[in-house]
C-alpha positions, 0 to 999 in steps of 0.5 A: 771236666773237673774232679777233686779227690781227697784222701778217700782211703783214710776215710775208709780207715776212720769208718773201719776204726769206728766199727771196730770200737777203736779208742776216740784218740785213735779216731781223732788221730786218723781223722787228722791225718785224713784231713791234712792229706793232700788230694788231687784236682783233674782239669781239662783245658780247651782251645779253638783257633781260627785261621784263613786258608792259603791253599786250595786243592781241586780234585777232578776226574775223567771217567769214560765207559766203552765196549773196549777197555783200550778205547775207554783207557785212551779216551780218559788219557786224552782228556787228562792230557788236554787238561794238563796241557791246557793248564800250562798254556792258559795265560792266567795259570801259566807258571802257577801250576805244573807237574814239575813242582807237584801242584798238578798230581795225576793218579794212576788210571783204573780200568774195570769191567762193567757187568750186565745180567742176561735174563735168557741165560741167567748169567752175568756177562761183561757189557763194557769197561769203565776207565777213570783217572783223577787229577788234583790241582793245587792253587794258592790264588783262589781267584784262579779256581774258576779258571781251572774248572773252565779248563777242566770242563773244556778238556772233557773232564766230566767229574769235578769232585770237590775243592778242599781248603787248607793251610800249607803250613798249619804247624804255627796255628796248631802250636798256638791252639796247643798253648792256649789249651795248656793256659786254659787248664792252668787258669781253671786249676788256679781259680778252682783251687783258690775257691776251695781254699787249697794250693796247687802243688806239683803236676801228677800227670798230663794227658794230651789228646789228638788235636783236630786240624782245620779243613773245609770242602766245597762240593761242585754241583753236577750241573756244571760238569759238562760244557753244555750245562755250565753255570755262570757261577763257575766264573763267580770267584765269590763262590770259592771264598772259603770260611776260616779253618777251625783248629781245636785242641785239649789237654788233661792235667792232674795237679796235686793239692796242698792244704792251706797253712793256718796261722 
């Protein structure tokens, strides 16, 4: 988006003088001031930077329905405990994930009543209870993702929400995108001003827009959520090879313009 603005106020003054029957000398002087008055140019700078993710977050959950709230809660807690213990004992994952270093995070358990409509009494009544608890596992070695899912399914985890890929430290990539956006704006301003025969002056204003940080998600099909329906693809590490993350940035700059001096 580019805008070039000249001395529009003085242009109106010229028209006003003409309508008022001003002397030609006054019109010439006003037109000269308008012509020599510096304008502005508004430039948008854009950038796109791609980077390979270096960390994955696997979100799984155990959800149980039961007539008793305590039974549902205890069943969920048992599944989560088996899952966390299984991750720590698995020879492939041992030492790579732990609740101590924050790579395994379990959310608070939720227990909510289930309702059914009684056609005889035309009332809604409690028919049971649903309990659920979500666990997020942070993995740096993507080849271990299938192993985490294997442990989850064998532990009674029946909801595998998604796998998100990110950069553990996106700051350097975001800075690169920001500087490229600034360079893009400066290059456009220089090119356009030269084409119009004017010189760039000082910067009148800068507007920085919120950048978009890269992230991507892979959703797991429900058919691999139970031990009896596990797909062979769960062990295929190529399934968990993510695309590169895309970071975009943009900045708006308004430059003052200077007339090119004539010899």
